[in-house]
C-alpha positions as a Markdown table, in Angstrom:
| # | Residue | x | y | z |
|---|---|---|---|---|
| 1 | Met | -2.3 | -34.3 | 2.6 |
| 2 | Phe | -3.2 | -31.2 | 4.6 |
| 3 | Leu | -6.6 | -29.8 | 3.9 |
| 4 | Arg | -6.6 | -26.6 | 6.1 |
| 5 | Thr | -8.1 | -27.1 | 9.4 |
| 6 | Ala | -9.1 | -23.4 | 9.4 |
| 7 | Ala | -11.0 | -23.8 | 6.1 |
| 8 | Ala | -14.4 | -23.4 | 7.7 |
| 9 | Leu | -13.4 | -20.2 | 9.6 |
| 10 | Leu | -11.8 | -18.8 | 6.4 |
| 11 | Met | -15.0 | -19.3 | 4.5 |
| 12 | Leu | -16.8 | -17.0 | 6.9 |
| 13 | Val | -14.2 | -14.3 | 6.1 |
| 14 | Ser | -14.2 | -15.0 | 2.3 |
| 15 | Val | -18.0 | -14.7 | 2.0 |
| 16 | Ala | -17.7 | -11.1 | 3.2 |
| 17 | Cys | -14.5 | -10.0 | 1.4 |
| 18 | Ala | -13.8 | -12.3 | -1.4 |
| 19 | Gln | -12.3 | -9.4 | -3.4 |
| 20 | Gly | -10.5 | -7.9 | -0.5 |
| 21 | Pro | -10.2 | -4.2 | 0.3 |
| 22 | Gly | -8.4 | -3.5 | -3.0 |
| 23 | Asn | -10.7 | -5.4 | -5.4 |
| 24 | Gly | -8.4 | -8.4 | -5.3 |
| 25 | Val | -5.2 | -6.5 | -4.9 |
| 26 | Ala | -5.6 | -5.5 | -1.3 |
| 27 | Lys | -2.6 | -3.4 | -0.3 |
| 28 | Leu | 0.9 | -2.1 | -1.2 |
| 29 | Thr | 3.6 | -2.3 | 1.5 |
| 30 | Tyr | 7.1 | -1.1 | 1.8 |
| 31 | Thr | 9.7 | -1.4 | 4.5 |
| 32 | Ser | 10.5 | 2.0 | 5.8 |
| 33 | Ser | 12.9 | 3.7 | 8.1 |
| 34 | Lys | 10.4 | 6.5 | 9.1 |
| 35 | Thr | 7.0 | 4.9 | 9.2 |
| 36 | Asp | 5.4 | 7.8 | 11.2 |
| 37 | Val | 6.5 | 10.4 | 8.7 |
| 38 | Gly | 4.8 | 8.5 | 5.8 |
| 39 | Leu | 1.6 | 7.7 | 7.7 |
| 40 | Ser | 1.1 | 11.3 | 8.9 |
| 41 | Phe | 1.5 | 12.6 | 5.3 |
| 42 | Met | -1.1 | 10.1 | 3.9 |
| 43 | Leu | -3.5 | 11.0 | 6.7 |
| 44 | Lys | -3.1 | 14.7 | 5.9 |
| 45 | Tyr | -3.3 | 14.7 | 2.2 |
| 46 | Leu | -5.2 | 11.6 | 1.2 |
| 47 | Pro | -8.7 | 10.3 | 2.2 |
| 48 | Thr | -7.3 | 7.6 | 4.5 |
| 49 | Thr | -7.6 | 6.4 | 8.0 |
| 50 | Ala | -5.0 | 4.7 | 10.2 |
| 51 | Ala | -5.4 | 1.0 | 10.0 |
| 52 | Glu | -7.6 | -0.3 | 12.9 |
| 53 | Asp | -5.6 | -3.5 | 13.3 |
| 54 | Ser | -2.3 | -1.8 | 13.8 |
| 55 | Cys | -0.8 | -2.1 | 17.2 |
| 56 | Asn | -1.5 | 0.5 | 19.9 |
| 57 | Ser | 0.0 | 3.9 | 18.8 |
| 58 | Asn | 1.5 | 2.1 | 15.7 |
| 59 | Tyr | 4.1 | 0.3 | 17.7 |
| 60 | Cys | 4.3 | -3.5 | 18.3 |
| 61 | Tyr | 6.4 | -4.3 | 21.3 |
| 62 | Pro | 8.8 | -7.4 | 21.3 |
| 63 | Gly | 6.9 | -10.6 | 21.6 |
| 64 | Ser | 3.5 | -9.2 | 20.5 |
| 65 | Phe | 3.8 | -11.0 | 17.1 |
| 66 | Pro | 5.9 | -13.8 | 15.7 |
| 67 | Asp | 8.1 | -11.3 | 13.8 |
| 68 | Gly | 8.6 | -9.3 | 17.0 |
| 69 | Glu | 9.1 | -5.6 | 17.5 |
| 70 | Lys | 7.9 | -3.3 | 14.7 |
| 71 | Tyr | 6.9 | 0.2 | 13.8 |
| 72 | Gln | 3.9 | 0.8 | 11.6 |
| 73 | Gly | 2.7 | 3.4 | 9.2 |
| 74 | Arg | -0.4 | 1.7 | 7.9 |
| 75 | Ala | -3.0 | 3.8 | 6.1 |
| 76 | Gln | -6.3 | 2.5 | 4.5 |
| 77 | Leu | -8.3 | 4.3 | 1.9 |
| 78 | Val | -11.7 | 5.6 | 3.0 |
| 79 | Gln | -14.5 | 3.6 | 1.3 |
| 80 | Ala | -17.6 | 5.3 | -0.1 |
| 81 | Phe | -20.0 | 2.9 | 1.6 |
| 82 | Thr | -19.0 | 4.0 | 5.1 |
| 83 | Gly | -20.7 | 7.4 | 4.5 |
| 84 | Met | -17.9 | 9.5 | 6.1 |
| 85 | Thr | -18.5 | 13.1 | 5.4 |
| 86 | Glu | -15.7 | 15.0 | 7.2 |
| 87 | Arg | -12.3 | 14.8 | 8.7 |
| 88 | Asn | -13.5 | 14.1 | 12.2 |
| 89 | Cys | -10.2 | 13.7 | 14.0 |
| 90 | Lys | -8.6 | 17.1 | 14.9 |
| 91 | Leu | -4.9 | 16.9 | 15.7 |
| 92 | Tyr | -3.5 | 19.7 | 17.9 |
| 93 | Ser | 0.0 | 20.8 | 18.8 |
| 94 | Ala | -1.3 | 22.8 | 21.8 |
| 95 | Val | -4.7 | 22.9 | 23.6 |
| 96 | Gly | -6.3 | 25.1 | 26.2 |
| 97 | Gly | -9.6 | 24.5 | 27.8 |
| 98 | Tyr | -12.3 | 22.0 | 26.9 |
| 99 | Ala | -16.0 | 21.8 | 27.2 |
| 100 | Pro | -18.7 | 19.1 | 27.5 |
| 101 | Thr | -19.7 | 18.1 | 24.0 |
| 102 | Thr | -22.1 | 15.3 | 23.2 |
| 103 | Gly | -20.5 | 12.4 | 21.4 |
| 104 | Ala | -17.0 | 13.9 | 21.2 |
| 105 | Val | -13.9 | 12.3 | 22.8 |
| 106 | Asn | -10.7 | 14.0 | 23.8 |
| 107 | Val | -7.7 | 11.9 | 23.0 |
| 108 | Met | -4.3 | 12.2 | 24.8 |
| 109 | Pro | -1.4 | 10.3 | 23.3 |
| 110 | Ala | 0.5 | 7.7 | 25.3 |
| 111 | Thr | 3.8 | 8.6 | 26.7 |
| 112 | Thr | 5.2 | 5.1 | 26.3 |
| 113 | Glu | 5.6 | 3.3 | 23.0 |
| 114 | Gly | 3.0 | 0.6 | 22.3 |
| 115 | Tyr | 0.5 | 2.0 | 24.9 |
| 116 | Asp | -3.0 | 3.2 | 24.1 |
| 117 | Cys | -4.1 | 6.8 | 24.3 |
| 118 | Gly | -6.1 | 8.2 | 27.1 |
| 119 | Tyr | -9.8 | 8.8 | 26.2 |
| 120 | Tyr | -12.1 | 11.4 | 27.8 |
| 121 | Ala | -15.6 | 10.8 | 26.4 |
| 122 | Gly | -18.1 | 13.7 | 26.3 |
| 123 | Tyr | -15.5 | 16.5 | 26.0 |
| 124 | Ala | -13.9 | 18.5 | 23.1 |
| 125 | Phe | -11.1 | 21.0 | 23.3 |
| 126 | Asn | -12.0 | 24.6 | 22.7 |
| 127 | Thr | -11.0 | 25.4 | 19.1 |
| 128 | Gly | -10.2 | 29.0 | 20.0 |
| 129 | Glu | -7.6 | 27.9 | 22.5 |
| 130 | Ala | -6.0 | 25.1 | 20.5 |
| 131 | Thr | -3.5 | 25.0 | 17.7 |
| 132 | Leu | -4.7 | 22.8 | 14.9 |
| 133 | Leu | -2.1 | 20.8 | 12.9 |
| 134 | Phe | -4.6 | 19.2 | 10.6 |
| 135 | Ala | -7.7 | 17.1 | 10.6 |
| 136 | Ala | -7.8 | 13.4 | 9.6 |
| 137 | Phe | -10.4 | 10.8 | 8.9 |
| 138 | Ala | -11.0 | 8.3 | 11.7 |
| 139 | His | -13.4 | 5.4 | 12.0 |
| 140 | Asn | -13.2 | 5.6 | 15.8 |
| 141 | Gln | -11.3 | 7.0 | 18.7 |
| 142 | Asp | -8.6 | 4.4 | 18.3 |
| 143 | Thr | -7.7 | 5.4 | 14.7 |
| 144 | Cys | -7.7 | 9.0 | 15.8 |
| 145 | Cys | -5.2 | 8.0 | 18.5 |
| 146 | Lys | -3.0 | 6.4 | 15.9 |
| 147 | Ala | -3.2 | 9.5 | 13.7 |
| 148 | Cys | -2.0 | 11.6 | 16.6 |
| 149 | Ala | 0.8 | 9.1 | 17.5 |
| 150 | Ala | 2.1 | 9.3 | 13.9 |
| 151 | Thr | 2.1 | 13.1 | 13.7 |
| 152 | Ser | 5.1 | 15.0 | 15.0 |
| 153 | Gly | 4.1 | 17.6 | 17.5 |
| 154 | Cys | 0.6 | 16.2 | 18.2 |
| 155 | Thr | -0.1 | 16.6 | 21.9 |
| 156 | Ala | -3.8 | 16.0 | 21.8 |
| 157 | Ala | -6.8 | 15.3 | 19.5 |
| 158 | Thr | -10.5 | 15.5 | 19.5 |
| 159 | Tyr | -12.5 | 12.7 | 17.8 |
| 160 | Thr | -16.1 | 13.4 | 16.8 |
| 161 | Pro | -18.2 | 10.5 | 15.5 |
| 162 | Glu | -20.3 | 11.0 | 12.4 |
| 163 | Pro | -23.8 | 12.3 | 13.2 |
| 164 | Ser | -26.3 | 9.6 | 14.1 |
| 165 | Gly | -28.3 | 10.3 | 11.0 |
| 166 | Asn | -25.4 | 9.7 | 8.7 |
| 167 | Ala | -25.5 | 6.6 | 6.6 |
| 168 | Gly | -22.1 | 5.6 | 7.6 |
| 169 | Ser | -22.5 | 6.0 | 11.4 |
| 170 | Gly | -24.1 | 2.6 | 11.8 |
| 171 | Arg | -21.1 | 0.8 | 10.1 |
| 172 | Arg | -18.4 | 1.7 | 12.6 |
| 173 | Leu | -18.4 | -1.8 | 14.2 |
| 174 | Leu | -17.5 | -3.5 | 10.9 |
| 175 | Gln | -14.3 | -5.5 | 10.9 |
| 176 | Pro | -11.3 | -3.6 | 9.5 |
| 177 | Ala | -11.3 | -5.7 | 6.3 |
| 178 | Met | -14.9 | -4.6 | 5.7 |
| 179 | Gly | -14.7 | -1.0 | 6.8 |
| 180 | Glu | -11.3 | -0.1 | 5.3 |
| 181 | Gly | -10.2 | 0.1 | 1.7 |
| 182 | Phe | -6.9 | -0.5 | -0.1 |
| 183 | Gly | -3.9 | -0.4 | 2.2 |
| 184 | Leu | -0.9 | 1.9 | 1.8 |
| 185 | His | 1.5 | 0.4 | 4.4 |
| 186 | Leu | 4.9 | 1.3 | 5.7 |
| 187 | Val | 6.5 | -1.0 | 8.2 |
| 188 | Asn | 9.8 | -1.5 | 10.0 |
| 189 | Val | 10.2 | -4.9 | 11.5 |
| 190 | Val | 13.2 | -4.3 | 13.8 |
| 191 | Ala | 14.7 | -7.8 | 13.7 |
| 192 | Ser | 14.5 | -8.2 | 10.0 |
| 193 | Val | 17.8 | -7.9 | 8.1 |
| 194 | Thr | 19.2 | -6.7 | 4.8 |
| 195 | Thr | 22.3 | -8.8 | 4.7 |
| 196 | Gly | 23.9 | -8.7 | 1.3 |
| 197 | Gly | 22.3 | -5.4 | 0.3 |
| 198 | Leu | 21.6 | -1.9 | 1.3 |
| 199 | Asp | 20.0 | -0.8 | 4.6 |
| 200 | Val | 16.6 | 0.8 | 4.2 |
| 201 | Ala | 17.6 | 4.4 | 4.9 |
| 202 | Thr | 20.3 | 4.2 | 2.2 |
| 203 | Leu | 17.8 | 2.8 | -0.3 |
| 204 | Glu | 15.4 | 5.6 | 0.5 |
| 205 | Gln | 18.2 | 8.1 | -0.1 |
| 206 | His | 18.6 | 6.6 | -3.6 |
| 207 | Phe | 14.9 | 7.4 | -4.2 |
| 208 | Thr | 15.6 | 11.0 | -3.0 |
| 209 | Asp | 18.6 | 11.3 | -5.3 |
| 210 | Arg | 16.6 | 10.0 | -8.3 |
| 211 | Leu | 13.3 | 11.8 | -7.8 |
| 212 | Gly | 14.7 | 15.1 | -6.6 |
| 213 | Asp | 12.1 | 17.9 | -6.7 |
| 214 | Met | 9.8 | 15.8 | -8.9 |
| 215 | Thr | 10.2 | 18.2 | -11.9 |
| 216 | Lys | 11.2 | 15.4 | -14.3 |
| 217 | Phe | 9.7 | 12.0 | -14.8 |
| 218 | Asp | 12.0 | 9.2 | -13.5 |
| 219 | Ala | 11.8 | 5.4 | -13.8 |
| 220 | Phe | 11.5 | 5.1 | -10.0 |
| 221 | Met | 8.1 | 6.8 | -10.2 |
| 222 | Asp | 7.0 | 3.5 | -11.7 |
| 223 | Tyr | 7.2 | 2.0 | -8.2 |
| 224 | Ser | 3.7 | 3.3 | -7.3 |
| 225 | Ala | 0.2 | 2.7 | -6.1 |
| 226 | Gln | -2.1 | 3.9 | -8.9 |
| 227 | Leu | -5.3 | 5.4 | -7.5 |
| 228 | Phe | -8.2 | 6.9 | -9.4 |
| 229 | Thr | -9.9 | 10.2 | -8.3 |
| 230 | Ala | -12.7 | 12.0 | -10.0 |
| 231 | Asn | -11.2 | 15.3 | -8.9 |
| 232 | Leu | -7.5 | 15.3 | -9.8 |
| 233 | Pro | -7.2 | 19.1 | -9.7 |
| 234 | Ala | -8.2 | 19.2 | -6.1 |
| 235 | Tyr | -5.1 | 17.3 | -5.2 |
| 236 | Ser | -2.8 | 19.4 | -7.3 |
| 237 | Ala | -4.3 | 22.5 | -5.7 |
| 238 | Lys | -3.7 | 21.2 | -2.2 |
| 239 | Phe | -0.1 | 20.0 | -3.0 |
| 240 | Ser | 0.7 | 23.4 | -4.6 |
| 241 | Ala | -0.7 | 25.3 | -1.7 |
| 242 | Asp | 1.6 | 23.4 | 0.7 |
| 243 | Lys | 4.5 | 23.3 | -1.6 |
| 244 | Val | 4.5 | 19.5 | -1.8 |
| 245 | Pro | 6.5 | 18.5 | -4.9 |
| 246 | Phe | 4.6 | 16.6 | -7.6 |
| 247 | Leu | 4.8 | 15.8 | -11.3 |
| 248 | Ala | 1.8 | 16.1 | -13.6 |
| 249 | Ala | 1.5 | 14.0 | -16.8 |
| 250 | Ser | -0.9 | 13.3 | -19.6 |
| 251 | Trp | -1.4 | 10.1 | -21.6 |
| 252 | Pro | -3.7 | 8.4 | -24.1 |
| 253 | Thr | -6.2 | 5.8 | -23.0 |
| 254 | Asp | -5.9 | 2.4 | -24.6 |
| 255 | Gly | -7.9 | 1.3 | -27.6 |
| 256 | Gln | -10.0 | 2.9 | -30.4 |
| 257 | Gly | -11.4 | 6.4 | -29.8 |
| 258 | Ser | -8.8 | 7.0 | -27.1 |
| 259 | Thr | -9.0 | 10.1 | -25.0 |
| 260 | Thr | -6.5 | 11.9 | -22.8 |
| 261 | Trp | -6.3 | 11.1 | -19.1 |
| 262 | Tyr | -3.9 | 12.5 | -16.6 |
| 263 | Ser | -1.6 | 11.4 | -13.7 |
| 264 | Leu | -0.2 | 13.2 | -10.7 |
| 265 | Phe | 2.9 | 11.6 | -9.1 |
| 266 | Val | 3.7 | 12.4 | -5.5 |
| 267 | Arg | 6.2 | 10.7 | -3.1 |
| 268 | Val | 5.3 | 9.8 | 0.4 |
| 269 | Pro | 8.2 | 11.6 | 2.1 |
| 270 | Glu | 11.4 | 9.7 | 2.9 |
| 271 | Ser | 10.0 | 6.4 | 1.7 |
| 272 | Gln | 9.9 | 4.1 | -1.3 |
| 273 | Leu | 6.2 | 4.7 | -1.8 |
| 274 | Ile | 5.0 | 6.7 | -4.8 |
| 275 | Ile | 1.4 | 7.6 | -5.3 |
| 276 | Glu | 0.1 | 8.0 | -8.8 |
| 277 | Leu | -3.2 | 9.7 | -8.8 |
| 278 | Val | -5.1 | 9.4 | -12.1 |
| 279 | Gly | -8.1 | 11.2 | -13.4 |
| 280 | Thr | -10.0 | 12.7 | -16.4 |
| 281 | Glu | -9.2 | 16.3 | -15.7 |
| 282 | Ser | -5.8 | 18.0 | -16.1 |
| 283 | Pro | -4.2 | 18.8 | -12.8 |
| 284 | Ala | -1.7 | 21.4 | -14.0 |
| 285 | Asp | -0.8 | 23.6 | -17.0 |
| 286 | Ser | 2.6 | 21.9 | -17.5 |
| 287 | Leu | 2.3 | 18.2 | -18.4 |
| 288 | Thr | 4.8 | 15.5 | -19.1 |
| 289 | Pro | 3.6 | 13.2 | -21.9 |
| 290 | Leu | 3.7 | 9.5 | -21.0 |
| 291 | Glu | 2.6 | 6.2 | -22.4 |
| 292 | Thr | -0.8 | 4.7 | -21.6 |
| 293 | Arg | -0.9 | 4.2 | -17.9 |
| 294 | Met | -4.2 | 2.3 | -17.4 |
| 295 | Ser | -5.8 | -0.8 | -18.9 |
| 296 | Ser | -9.0 | -0.3 | -21.0 |
| 297 | Arg | -11.0 | -2.3 | -18.4 |
| 298 | Gln | -10.0 | 0.2 | -15.7 |
| 299 | Val | -10.7 | 3.2 | -17.9 |
| 300 | Ala | -14.2 | 1.7 | -18.6 |
| 301 | Ile | -14.8 | 1.4 | -14.8 |
| 302 | Tyr | -13.6 | 4.7 | -13.7 |
| 303 | Ser | -14.8 | 6.9 | -16.5 |
| 304 | Lys | -18.3 | 6.5 | -14.9 |
| 305 | Tyr | -17.2 | 7.8 | -11.5 |
| 306 | Val | -18.3 | 11.3 | -10.4 |
| 307 | Lys | -16.9 | 13.8 | -7.9 |
| 308 | Asp | -17.7 | 13.4 | -4.2 |
| 309 | Glu | -17.2 | 15.7 | -1.3 |
| 310 | Asn | -14.2 | 13.7 | 0.0 |
| 311 | Asn | -12.4 | 13.3 | -3.3 |
| 312 | Leu | -12.2 | 9.6 | -2.6 |
| 313 | Leu | -9.5 | 7.4 | -4.1 |
| 314 | Tyr | -9.9 | 3.9 | -5.7 |
| 315 | Ala | -7.2 | 1.3 | -6.2 |
| 316 | Ala | -6.7 | 0.8 | -10.0 |
| 317 | Ala | -3.2 | -0.9 | -10.1 |
| 318 | Val | 0.0 | -1.6 | -8.3 |
| 319 | Asn | 2.9 | -0.4 | -10.5 |
| 320 | Arg | 6.5 | -1.7 | -10.6 |
| 321 | Ala | 9.5 | -0.8 | -12.7 |
| 322 | Thr | 11.5 | -3.6 | -14.4 |
| 323 | Ser | 14.7 | -4.1 | -16.2 |
| 324 | Asn | 13.6 | -7.3 | -17.8 |
| 325 | Met | 10.1 | -7.3 | -19.3 |
| 326 | Thr | 10.6 | -10.7 | -20.9 |
| 327 | Ala | 11.1 | -12.3 | -17.5 |
| 328 | Val | 8.1 | -10.4 | -16.0 |
| 329 | Glu | 5.8 | -11.6 | -18.9 |
| 330 | Asp | 7.0 | -15.2 | -18.6 |
| 331 | Phe | 6.4 | -15.2 | -14.8 |
| 332 | Tyr | 2.9 | -13.6 | -14.8 |
| 333 | Thr | 1.6 | -15.5 | -17.8 |
| 334 | Asn | 3.2 | -18.9 | -17.2 |
| 335 | Val | 3.5 | -19.1 | -13.4 |
| 336 | Ile | 0.8 | -16.9 | -12.1 |
| 337 | Lys | -1.5 | -17.6 | -15.0 |
| 338 | Ala | -2.6 | -13.9 | -15.0 |
| 339 | Thr | -4.4 | -12.3 | -17.9 |
| 340 | Thr | -2.6 | -9.6 | -19.9 |
| 341 | Val | -4.9 | -6.6 | -19.9 |
| 342 | Leu | -2.5 | -3.9 | -21.3 |
| 343 | Thr | 0.3 | -4.1 | -23.8 |
| 344 | Val | 2.3 | -1.0 | -24.7 |
| 345 | Asp | 5.5 | -1.0 | -26.8 |
| 346 | Leu | 7.2 | 2.2 | -27.9 |
| 347 | Pro | 10.5 | 1.1 | -29.4 |
| 348 | Ser | 11.6 | 4.5 | -30.5 |
| 349 | Tyr | 11.5 | 5.6 | -26.8 |
| 350 | Gly | 12.7 | 2.3 | -25.4 |
| 351 | Ile | 9.5 | 1.9 | -23.4 |
| 352 | Ser | 7.4 | -1.2 | -22.7 |
| 353 | Arg | 4.5 | -1.5 | -20.3 |
| 354 | Arg | 2.4 | -4.5 | -19.3 |
| 355 | Cys | -0.6 | -4.8 | -17.0 |
| 356 | Phe | -1.9 | -8.1 | -15.7 |
| 357 | Ala | -5.0 | -9.3 | -13.9 |
| 358 | Trp | -4.9 | -12.1 | -11.3 |
| 359 | Asn | -7.8 | -14.5 | -11.5 |
| 360 | Thr | -11.0 | -12.8 | -10.2 |
| 361 | Ala | -9.1 | -9.6 | -9.3 |
| 362 | Gln | -10.7 | -6.3 | -10.4 |
| 363 | Ser | -7.5 | -4.2 | -10.1 |
| 364 | Asp | -4.3 | -4.6 | -12.1 |
| 365 | Val | -0.6 | -5.2 | -11.5 |
| 366 | Cys | 1.5 | -3.3 | -14.0 |
| 367 | Phe | 5.2 | -3.2 | -15.0 |
| 368 | Thr | 7.2 | -0.7 | -17.1 |
| 369 | Ser | 10.6 | -0.9 | -18.7 |
| 370 | Arg | 12.2 | 2.3 | -19.8 |
| 371 | Pro | 15.6 | 3.9 | -20.3 |
| 372 | Thr | 17.5 | 4.4 | -17.0 |
| 373 | Gly | 17.7 | 8.2 | -17.2 |
| 374 | Ser | 20.4 | 10.4 | -15.8 |
| 375 | Gln | 19.1 | 11.1 | -12.3 |
| 376 | Gly | 21.4 | 9.1 | -10.0 |
| 377 | Ser | 23.7 | 6.2 | -10.6 |
| 378 | Phe | 21.4 | 3.6 | -8.8 |
| 379 | Thr | 19.4 | 2.1 | -11.6 |
| 380 | Val | 16.3 | -0.1 | -11.7 |
| 381 | Lys | 18.5 | -3.1 | -12.4 |
| 382 | Asp | 20.8 | -2.2 | -9.5 |
| 383 | Phe | 17.7 | -2.1 | -7.3 |
| 384 | Glu | 16.5 | -5.5 | -8.5 |
| 385 | Gln | 19.9 | -7.1 | -8.0 |
| 386 | Met | 20.2 | -5.6 | -4.6 |
| 387 | Leu | 16.9 | -7.1 | -3.6 |
| 388 | Trp | 17.9 | -10.5 | -5.0 |
| 389 | Ser | 21.2 | -10.3 | -3.2 |
| 390 | Val | 19.4 | -9.9 | 0.1 |
| 391 | His | 17.0 | -12.7 | -0.7 |
| 392 | Ser | 19.8 | -15.1 | -1.6 |
| 393 | Ser | 21.7 | -14.2 | 1.6 |
| 394 | Val | 18.9 | -14.2 | 4.1 |
| 395 | Met | 16.3 | -16.8 | 2.9 |
| 396 | Thr | 18.9 | -19.6 | 3.3 |
| 397 | Asp | 19.1 | -18.9 | 7.0 |
| 398 | Pro | 16.0 | -20.0 | 8.9 |
| 399 | Thr | 17.1 | -17.9 | 12.0 |
| 400 | Lys | 16.8 | -14.6 | 10.0 |
| 401 | Ala | 13.9 | -12.6 | 8.5 |
| 402 | Asp | 14.3 | -10.9 | 5.1 |
| 403 | Lys | 13.4 | -7.2 | 5.5 |
| 404 | Tyr | 12.8 | -6.7 | 1.8 |
| 405 | Gln | 10.0 | -9.2 | 1.7 |
| 406 | Asp | 8.1 | -6.3 | 3.2 |
| 407 | Asn | 8.3 | -4.7 | -0.2 |
| 408 | His | 5.1 | -6.5 | -1.4 |
| 409 | Tyr | 1.6 | -6.1 | -2.7 |
| 410 | Ala | -1.1 | -8.4 | -1.4 |
| 411 | Val | -3.5 | -10.6 | -3.5 |
| 412 | Asp | -6.7 | -11.4 | -1.7 |
| 413 | Thr | -8.7 | -13.5 | -4.2 |
| 414 | Gln | -9.5 | -16.6 | -2.2 |
| 415 | Val | -8.9 | -19.0 | -5.1 |
| 416 | Ser | -6.8 | -22.2 | -5.3 |
| 417 | Gly | -3.0 | -21.7 | -5.6 |
| 418 | Asp | -2.2 | -25.3 | -6.2 |
| 419 | Tyr | -1.1 | -24.6 | -9.7 |
| 420 | Ile | 1.6 | -22.3 | -8.4 |
| 421 | Ala | 2.8 | -25.0 | -6.0 |
| 422 | Gln | 2.9 | -27.4 | -8.9 |
| 423 | Tyr | 5.0 | -25.0 | -10.9 |
| 424 | Phe | 7.5 | -24.4 | -8.1 |
| 425 | Thr | 7.8 | -28.1 | -7.6 |
| 426 | Ala | 8.7 | -28.6 | -11.2 |
| 427 | His | 10.9 | -25.5 | -11.4 |
| 428 | Asn | 12.5 | -25.1 | -8.0 |
| 429 | Pro | 14.3 | -21.8 | -8.0 |
| 430 | Phe | 16.7 | -22.5 | -5.2 |
| 431 | Pro | 19.6 | -21.8 | -4.7 |
| 432 | Leu | 19.0 | -18.1 | -5.3 |
| 433 | Ser | 21.3 | -15.5 | -6.8 |
| 434 | Lys | 21.3 | -11.8 | -7.7 |
| 435 | Asp | 20.0 | -12.9 | -11.1 |
| 436 | Ser | 17.2 | -15.2 | -10.0 |
| 437 | Pro | 13.9 | -14.8 | -11.9 |
| 438 | Phe | 11.5 | -15.8 | -9.1 |
| 439 | Ala | 11.3 | -17.4 | -5.7 |
| 440 | Phe | 9.0 | -18.4 | -2.9 |
| 441 | Ala | 9.1 | -18.1 | 0.9 |
| 442 | Cys | 7.9 | -21.1 | 2.9 |
| 443 | Met | 4.5 | -20.5 | 4.7 |
| 444 | Gln | 3.1 | -20.0 | 1.1 |
| 445 | Asp | 2.1 | -16.4 | 1.6 |
| 446 | Tyr | 5.0 | -14.8 | -0.2 |
| 447 | Ile | 6.1 | -15.2 | -3.8 |
| 448 | Ile | 9.0 | -13.1 | -5.2 |
| 449 | Asp | 8.6 | -11.9 | -8.8 |
| 450 | Pro | 11.4 | -11.1 | -11.2 |
| 451 | Thr | 11.7 | -7.5 | -9.9 |
| 452 | Gly | 12.8 | -8.9 | -6.5 |
| 453 | Asn | 9.7 | -7.5 | -4.9 |
| 454 | Ser | 7.2 | -9.8 | -3.2 |
| 455 | Ile | 3.6 | -10.9 | -3.4 |
| 456 | Gln | 1.6 | -11.8 | -0.3 |
| 457 | Thr | -1.0 | -14.3 | -1.3 |
| 458 | Asp | -4.3 | -15.3 | 0.3 |
| 459 | Leu | -4.9 | -18.4 | -1.8 |
| 460 | Phe | -6.1 | -21.9 | -0.9 |
| 461 | Phe | -3.6 | -24.8 | -1.1 |
| 462 | Thr | -3.9 | -28.5 | -0.8 |
| 463 | Gln | -0.2 | -29.1 | -1.5 |
| 464 | Gln | 2.9 | -27.4 | -0.4 |
| 465 | Tyr | 5.8 | -25.8 | -2.1 |
| 466 | Pro | 9.0 | -27.9 | -2.3 |
| 467 | Gly | 11.0 | -28.0 | 0.9 |
| 468 | Cys | 8.2 | -26.4 | 2.9 |
| 469 | Gly | 6.2 | -28.0 | 5.7 |
| 470 | Trp | 2.7 | -27.3 | 7.0 |
| 471 | Ser | 2.6 | -25.8 | 10.5 |
| 472 | Thr | 0.5 | -23.7 | 12.8 |
| 473 | Ser | 2.0 | -20.7 | 11.2 |
| 474 | Ser | 0.6 | -21.6 | 7.7 |
| 475 | Pro | -1.0 | -18.8 | 5.7 |
| 476 | Ala | -4.5 | -19.9 | 6.8 |
| 477 | Leu | -3.8 | -19.2 | 10.4 |
| 478 | Lys | -1.5 | -16.3 | 9.8 |
| 479 | His | -4.1 | -14.5 | 7.8 |
| 480 | Leu | -6.7 | -14.9 | 10.5 |
| 481 | Arg | -4.6 | -13.5 | 13.3 |
| 482 | Gly | -3.2 | -10.7 | 11.1 |
| 483 | Ala | 0.3 | -10.3 | 9.8 |
| 484 | His | 0.1 | -6.6 | 10.6 |
| 485 | His | 2.0 | -5.6 | 7.5 |
């Protein structure tokens, strides 16, 4: 029986980040046809940095990783402990002269995909002779380079490190998993396929058709990353100023003595990724009433947070829509052994919502079932069956990679997953079909829940899933070298 030859090395990692950058739920990833568009949007409007462990200029050339060529749009939330105080990466569409500036670095983007930027330490472009696109957060000159590479029209940038007296300046050499927060990732693995289903661009168009100008709540808004902010009005003001469509909502908190909290839904452009910002202050005059959106344990945590100068965001939950709440409840309680932390049933509205907590995870995973609505003919159930159709077509062919496995959240709890392996051995889901309730992918780092979306797990195993064999590409080693998703 395999006992993980990399266990000792993994322990060194797990001591430092046992909860992972997302408090147990570490990131939310979607496959995307326009990764650069999404990354640039997140860098502009959210307190995020480009991921340090992305490939040079956000492009991985063929042969650089086992899954081959890929385009990346991977953002990470800025964490409070890093002490960052300003958007220190200025992105320009045009520049003039430059002058010696202590500590600053001029950044010139690469002219070839997958190459690094050119760096000129000790110089900054003259602001009076440069056209500023926007300023982003950057941990170092490399993440400033990646911000420029993702932004259309960026021809140069200036990176300025935090002042030497700043509390965060001494932490710049931390590993990405330590210095970066919850991941909001878009990826396009070129060789992966969608056989049996829709191509990614067509699926994204369905999101566009359903969400429209974001003036009405739609079930597809439930496919979201739920992020808390202590200053929700600051985001609605910025979105309003730039005419970015969003929907504002209000809802009661769970339990006795409930109060009113608020949500702001915004779509990362041309992607499947929806951001649900939640807070205690109303973001707009016009509000859509919704069901309780956050578990009482999350409300208790975030009700104590106060405003900060960067309007930082904190991962509270990953949200998914579902057409079959019964299947979701069965899977998360009986297979995953998660704890139910929120139960909402509104029969007169046809709405049910459940939130679950993985063992030791501080953030939640939530599911909502609601009426289909009239916006677009592509429903939540259609979406789920399309995903399962791709899984059933592609996962049986070992020569092909399933593109929609990149629709996943990651669990980074560093606990034993043997109980999941035992369940799959006793209840092998293969062969798959469009109506399958769950599945697993060999390598033991992907599980597919009833929605057809996946879960990337970082668990310890001493036994394998049925039909899977241990190899040098097992999750232990894959995690260490970085899946770059």
